[in-house]
Each structure stands twice: as C-alpha cells, then as structure tokens.
C-alpha positions, 0 to 999 in steps of 0.5 A: 381367680385373679389376684388384686392388690392396692397401689397408689396411682395418680390419674388425670381425674385425681388432678381434676378432682384435686383442683376442684377441691382446692378451688372449693377450699378457697371459696369456703375460706372466703365465706367462713361464717356462711360455710359454718352456718350452711354446714350446721343447717345441712347437718341438722336437716340431714339428721332430722330427715334420717330420723323421720325416715327411721320412724317411717321405717319402724312403722313397717316393723310394727308387731315384729322384732326390731320395732322398738329399736327402730322407733327409738333410733328414729325418734332420737335422730328426729329430736337431735335434728330439731335441736341442731336446727333450733340451736345452731350456735350450740350445734356449731360449737359441738360440730367444731369440737368434733371436727377438731377431734377428727383433724387431730386423729387425721393428722396422727394417722397421716404422720404414722402413714408417712413412715410407711410410705417413703415415696410420699413422705413429704406430702403426708407429713405436710398434710398431717402437720396441717391437720394437727395444727387445725385440731389444736386450734379448735382446742384453744379457741373453741368458744371464741371463734366457733361461728367461723372456725368450722368454715375456716377448718373445713376450707383449709382441710378441703384445700390441703386434701385437694393438694394432696390428691393432686400430688399423691393420687388415690388408692386403686385396685390393680391386678397383681401384674400392674402393681409394680408398674403403678408404683414406679410412675 
C-alpha cells in the first residue's frame, strides 16, 4: 500500500491556467455590467434546469420512498429559477450579497492559512486582504452598485486567483517519497 501526501507544487499548467484566469479577470473588469447580467442569467437558467430535471427524476420515483422530497426539491428549484430569471435586479442584489459573504470567508481563511504556510505567507496574505476588502465593499455599497459590483467582484477575484495560481501553484497528491522534494522547489 502506498502512502500519499499532499504538497503544494507549481507546474507549467498552473502558470498557463493562472495566466488565463488573469486575462479572464481583465475581461470581466472591462465589462462589469454585462458580466453581472450574464452571471445572473446563467445562474437562473442553471437553477431552473436543475429544478426541471429534479421534477423529471421524481417521476421515476412515483409510488416509492423519496418521491415527495424529490418532487418538492425539484419544484422549489424550478420556482427559484423562474424568480431569478424574472427579477434579475433582485437576484443581482441577492447574489452580490452572497458573493460578499463568500469573499469575506475566503479572506479570513486565506489569512488563517498564511500563518500555517510560511513559504507562501506573502501571497496568501495579499489574496486574503483583497478578498476581505471585496467582501466589505459589498456590505457598504450593496444597493447602490449591485448592477455592476458583482461583475467587478468576480473580475477582481478571478484576477487575484490567477496571480495566486501562477505564484503558488496547486495542491497535488504526491507519493510519500516526493513530498519533501516538491516542497523544496
């Protein structure tokens, strides 16, 4: 039985993916209002489709255990999807608030992780501070700029994630013998 451990290792693919994320972040920042509208519509259609599929799946459970929970879940998702698609402004405010909460949590977790990873402390602190600022920006400007803020937040977060991926890399599962060699790179 082999012993597998996780280690941070940067590969050429991490640099390529990080550069693509960086470019995508710049594109999102250049079209923040469009990015907000497209992301709200995408999420609305995704939730609607999941609801319809859930209702269809519930039909296969007709007369069996779990029918009502599957039907109820599919129905609720369908209604939420329709509500998002019909009220994109309210959905943008809601999604912007959720994104702000995620950015706050992400920032706190990155700052906490920076104390555990001395080799990558500076990029983790930078990414954590940016995420915290983005989250606080949402709390103080939620209704005024929700039509563009979600696109701006997504653009900045994708840009920062691209930079972090290029600098740090990703966690990889490594055999126990390669763990120390990967960390030394």
